[in-house]
N, C-alpha and C positions, 0 to 999 in steps of 0.2 A: 887614778892621775891620782896621787899625796899632795897632801899642803905645800909641802917643800915645792914641790912642780910645778903648782899653780903658781905660788908665787915667785918664784922665779921665769913663768911668763908673763905676770904681768908688769914684771919686771925689761922684760925684753919689749911690751909693746912701748913703755912707756919710752923708752932710748931711744927708738925708732922714730916713733909720732914728735918726738924735740931735735932726731936731726932731720927728719923731716920739717918743723920751722926753721930748720939753722939754712936747709938746703931753699927754703923757697923767700925766707928776709935776703938774704943773697939775689936769687931771683926778682926781688923786688931793684933792689941795689943796682943793680945792671940797668932793669929798665927804666928807673931815674938817670943814669949813667948818660943813655940812650934817648931820651925823650934832650936832654940838658944838650947834646953832640947837635943834637936834630933846629935845636933853637938858633944856634952859633950858625950853621950852615946855611941856614933861614934862606940865604939867597943862593942855594942847587937848587940845580933845575930838578922840573917835579915829577920825570920816570924815574931819579934813581933815588930818591928822597923814597917815596912809597915802596921801591923795593926793600928799600934798609926797616919800614914798620914790621913790612910782613913776615919779615927772617926775625922780626925782637917777639912778633908774637908768637909765632909758629914755636919758636924756641919755650916759649915762653910754661905753653898748655904744653908739649910731647916732655917738657920734665915733668908739673904739674901729672899729666898721665900716666907715668912712668911709675913714680912712689904710689900713685891709686892703687896700682896690682901690684904692687910690693906688700901694700898695706896688707889690699885686698886675702894675699893670699898668708900671710900673716894669719891676722884676723881666720883663716877656713882652715889654715894645719890645726889649729887651739877651737876650736868650737867643738860644742857638744852637739850631739843631736837629736834633731825636735822627736818627740812622741807625743801622740794624741792618748788622754785619760778619761778615764769619766769614775763617779764614787762607784762605789757597792751602793746598792737601795733595796730597801724592802719592796714586795708588789706582787699580783694577782698572776699563776700562769696557766695556762689548762691545753695539757694534749691531746691532741688529737688526729684519730688517721679518717684521713680526706679519701676516698675513691667518687666511682662513678658503678652505674650501672641499670640495666636497663627494668622499668615498670611491668608488675607482670597479675595480677590476679590471683587471690592468695584462695580462694574460696569458685574448684571448678565443677559444673554438671555434665555432665553427658547424657542426652534422651537420647532412649531408645521405644523403638513403638511398640508400643503397648495392644494394637491391632494392625490386621494385616487389610487398612484400607488405602483406596486411590486418593494420593492426598492433591486436597485441591487448591490449596493458596500457599501461599509460603510468607507471610505478613513483613519481617523482621529479615533483613537481606547478612550477610558477614560483613562484619563493621558497624553494622546500628546495634544503639542500645533499645534495651528491650524494660518494661518496667516491670514489676512484681504484678503477676495478675495477667499478665497483656498475652494476650493467645500469641506464638512465636508463627502457626504454623496450622491452616484444619483441614478438616478431609471436605472430600468430593460428599456432598448432599445423595446421591441417587444410591453414588457406593458405601457410602452411611445407613442409609436404607436398605440394604438388599442381606448386609452382614449382619447386621439385627434382624432382620428377620430368618435371615439364615441361624443365627443362634438359638430365636425362641425353636425353631422347627427339631430343632438337635437335642430339644430337653423331649421332641412328644414321640421322635422317634426313639430314645434310650428305654422311655414308655413302654412304648409297643416290642421293641426285643426282647422285652423281659416276657412280656407275656407268651412273643411266640416262643421262648426257651421255653420255656415249661412247658406248651405244647407238643415242641420239638421229643422232650425227655421221655414224656409216655409214653412218643412211639420210639422210643431207644432199647427198645430191649431185646431186640435179638443183640443188640451189642454185648446182650451181657455175658457170653459160655468166653468170649470170647477177652472180656477183659476180666475176668474173676484168671483166665488163664497166666497171663500176658502179668498179670501182680505176682502170682504166686513165684514165676521167675525173678521178676524184678526185686523180691523183697531180699529173695537168696543172694542175688549177687549185689547187689546196695550194703548186702553182710560182709561178705566175702573183701570185695571192693576196699570197705570205710574201712574193716581187721588188714589190706591191707597196706594201706597210708600210714595206718597208727606204729604199724611192724617200723614201716620205712623213717616215719616221723623219732619213734623211740631212737632209732642207728643214729640219725644225724644230734637230739637229745644228747646221746651219750658221748659221739666222736668228737660234740663240742665242748662238752661238759670234762673228756681227756684232754683235749689239747687248753682249755684255758686253766685246767690244774696242773699244767706243763707249763702254762706261759706264770703262772701263781711262786712255782717255785725255781724259776728262771728266774723271778724279778728279786728274788729273796735272794739267790747265790749272787743276784747282783750286786743287790745295797751289804751285801757279808763283806763284797769286792771292794767297795766304794773308795775303801781308804785305801787301797791302789789300783789306783787306775791307769798306770802306765804297763803296767801287766799283763801277758797271753792272754792268765786267765782271764783277765776283766774286756777285756776285747775279744773272746771267745763268746762268755757268756751277752755282750750287748749284739752279739753277730748272733744268734740260738735265738735271742729275744723277738730281735725282728723280721727269724724263719719264721716263730712261733705265732709275733703278730701276723701274717703275710698267711701263714695258713687258717689260722683261724678265719682271716674273712677268706680263701681264698682255696680251701682243700677241695680236692677232684672229687673224694667222695662224696662228701657232703653234699660237692656238685649238682656229680649225680644221681646221689638222692633225690635232690629237690624237684628235680626236673621232673626224676620219673612218680615223685608224691604230683606235681601238678598234671603229668598229664593226665593222672590216675583218678586225679581229684574231678576234671571235666568229664572223665568217662561216670563219674557218680554223678557230676549234676546232672548229667543226658540221662539215667537211668533215674532220676530221682524225678525229675523233667518230665520224662516217660510219662512214669509212676505216676505224675499229676495227672496227666490226662488221661489213664489210662483209670487213674480214679472218675473224673470227672466220666466220663465214659459211664463209670459201673453205675455213678450217680446216678445218670440221665435214663439209664437203659432200666435198671432199680428202682423203683416210684414208691415201691411197696418199703423197703427197706434203708435207700439213702434219700429218697425223699427231702427231709429235710435239711441234712447235708449240703445235699445239693441244691438246695432253695437259698438255703444260708450264702451261700457262694455266689449264684447268681444275684441274691440281690446284691449284695456287698461288691460284685464289679457295675451291675447298672449306679449302687451311689457314685463309684467312683466317676464314671463316665459322665452325672448329673454334673458332680463338684464342676469337669474339667469345665462343659459344657454351661454353664452357670459361671465361670469366673470365664469366660468367654465374651460373653452378653454386659457380665458388670462392667467390663471395661472397656465393649462398643458405648457401651450406657455413659461413663466416666469420660468417658472422649469426642461428646457431640460437642463443646465448644470447643477442640482442637485440645490442641499440646501446649502447658502456658507455663510462664518463666516463675518461678518458684522464689527469685531476689533478682534486684535490679544489677542490669549484668549488657554486656554485649556481648553476638554470636561469631566467634570467631571462626566454628567451620561449620558450613552446612552440608548434610551430605544429602537432604531427604531437596524430589525433584518433582517441582509440580505437574501431573499427570502420570505419575509413574508407582507404584504397588508398593512396597516396603513390606519383609517376610516381619514376622513378630521377633523382638529381640534385635533389626538388624536398627544400627547405628541414624541416627536421626539429623542431631544437629553438638552444637557445643553452647553452653553459659558460662562469659568468666564475669566473677563480679565488679562490680565497679563500688562497691562500698567498704567492700575488705579487699587490701590491695595492699604489695610488698614489694622493697629495690629490694632484687637479687644482684650483691656483689660479688666481688671472690677477697680475699685476703691473704694476703705473701707470709712466709714462718716468720719474716721480722716482726709484724706485725702481733701475730696473731697471740700473742701471749697482752696485748693490751685487753684485746676485744672479748665481754664479758656478756651471756644474758640479762638484757634487763637494761642494758646501758643507754642512756638516750641518745636520740642521732636529730642531724635537721638535715631535713630533703628540699631541697630546688628543684622542680621538674620548669622550665622555662622562666617564667620570671615569677612563680610561685613559688611563695616557700612551706611546707609545710610539719609540723612534730613526728619525728621518729623514734624507733626501738628496737633494740638487735634481742631477735624473736626466734633466733635460730640458727644454730652453725651446728653444719657439718661436721659430723667423726670420719670421714674418710676424705684426703684430699683428691685432686687433679692435677693434667697436664693443661694451663693454658697453650696460648695462642703460639710461645717463647718458649714451652717445656720445659717450665721451672712448674713448682707445685702448689698450688693454692685451695684454699679453701674456701666454697660457700657460705653462704653466708645470704639469711633473708634479714630484711629491716623492713618491720611493721611501721604501715602509713596509718598516725593513730588520726589522726583528722582530715579524710581524705572528701575532694569536692567535686563539682560537676567539670574543673578546669584538667582533671589527668586525665589520661589519656594511656592507653592500656601498650605497652612494645616501646614506647620513648625513652630516650636518656636520662637521669636522673641524678645530679652529681647527691651525695653524701657524706655528709662533715660528723665524724663518732665523737662524742665528746666519752675520755676512756679515762682520765683523772684529771683531779684540778688541786693547786696548793695556793692558799690564799693568807696574806703577809707572810711572805719564803724573802729570802734574798735572792737577787737576779742580776746575773750577767749578758752584753750577750751575748749569742752562739759563736762568731766570728771571736770573740774572746777567749776561747774554753779551745786549749792544746792540749795534746797526749801523745804519750811515748812509753816509751817500758815499761815504766814506772807507774804510769796511768796518766788521769789528766790535770792541768796544771794551769797555771794562771798568770802573766808578765803584772807585776806591781811595783810603782814608783814608790819608794822611800827615802826624805830624803835627798833627793836628786841618780839616786842610785837602780837600775834595774833589778828588782829581785824574785823572786821566783819562787809559787806557792803550788802546792799538791793541793787538788777537792777536792771532794765528792760531790757530786754531782744527781740529782734527780730528775725530775721531769722536767721536758724542755719540748715546744713552740717551735713556729719555723720563725720567729726571731729571738727569742731568748731562749737561758737554761737555768736551772734553779740549781743550785748551790748548798748543801744541806753541810756542810765540814769543811774549814780553811781558811773561810774568808771573814770579815764582819764589815757591819756596815759604816758606808763613808769610807774605803779601803779604793786606793786609787790606782783600779790598773788600765792596763795599755788594750785597747778595741779595739786594735788591730798588730799583730808582728811580723813587719821586715825584714828582710834579709838584711844580719848585720846586728841587728839588739839581741842580745845574749844578758847570761846573770849576772852582775854585778861591774855594769856601765854605766859609765856617771853620764844621763841626757837630761835634755830640757824639755823637764813636763809641758803640755797646755792641754787645759781642759775646755773638752767635748761642751762645746753646749745640747 
């Protein structure tokens, strides 16, 4: 609105006010005349006198009411819209990513049965805590003693078996002739089969080399035609490259040769195995010529059996106090059963650490770029707060229950205590970035259009649109990097009807 328009409006208001004052004066004169008439007609009957007074009062009030409505309409038509503003100020802002997840252990160990002994007593049930060094289960004392004695006897048996084998070798001279005949035949068979396998392998290698060479030539031709990708020649070369690649991996001749190699390799191994048996038989029978070699073989076998038996005995002795926890934790699985004998290697129980814990959360694609390894976090579990740190970000997204792609992230709890329970829900607030002493505006003040972000400011009673460059944001404020100065009066909330260039009455918010 121009200054001339404002001046005309003020003049119009003054005329209306003068008109209202004249009207009011007329009404007062009328009321005075009415009062004089009433005084003259004091002898009039009371009922008629009351009616005249009521009519006079009602007429005066009605006239004033009509004038009030006329004045308010004129004032409303010329009033400026009221807007609420605040001054742009500097402050500190922290951007966070808030989510929740489940508390899980970052150190899990599964315990397997080292020996096959009946379980006596389970001391820690599922869901219960175990301290480092505490026995989670112990073995039946009677069965333990029997297994220990059995392992000791096994060592004695190995020694006796060795001596018995030596004696039998001295009695096996009758098998010497058979062993010599068979060994001669086996030697020839092994040589023939081995040569045949080598010949097959040579054919395979030659075929693969030829296909590889052909593929290399095709790749060179493809490069030569790379500047003409829309030509038939280029497309044909691409198809030939694909065919060659497939042939290198699936050539029928190569596959047939390889299957034959497998078959004859098995035959070769069988021949070698049988040859080994014949050698052993000959070694046992020919005590004078091969006694030394046979004895070495027997000694090696005996030694291996002794090692195995000794390992079993050592495992039994190490389990005398039961299976103990390697760290403080909670037993989350118990597969062992009292009175049952597990096989060696069978799973007994699972222990999850309570000293080394984390919160597993999922991050959406919108927050992923904000999250970095090493960022600090605040973890709230129940009524307790803990320090956290981003320890791991998966490199592969998964689908959540809503079908959205999310990335699993681990938040390491750096100061766990006895109040932490595995599996409970935890709230996580990750500090992604901070700015100190920066310009801040309320979140509601920032608007967006085709040209980017902007705010409305009030300058000399006029609404001004100011493009801004925003930085980080919190749930309340937004950082302004460019476009505003400290102290600028901005609209905190833009309602319908507010537009650039509009004259307004600014009211500062406290």
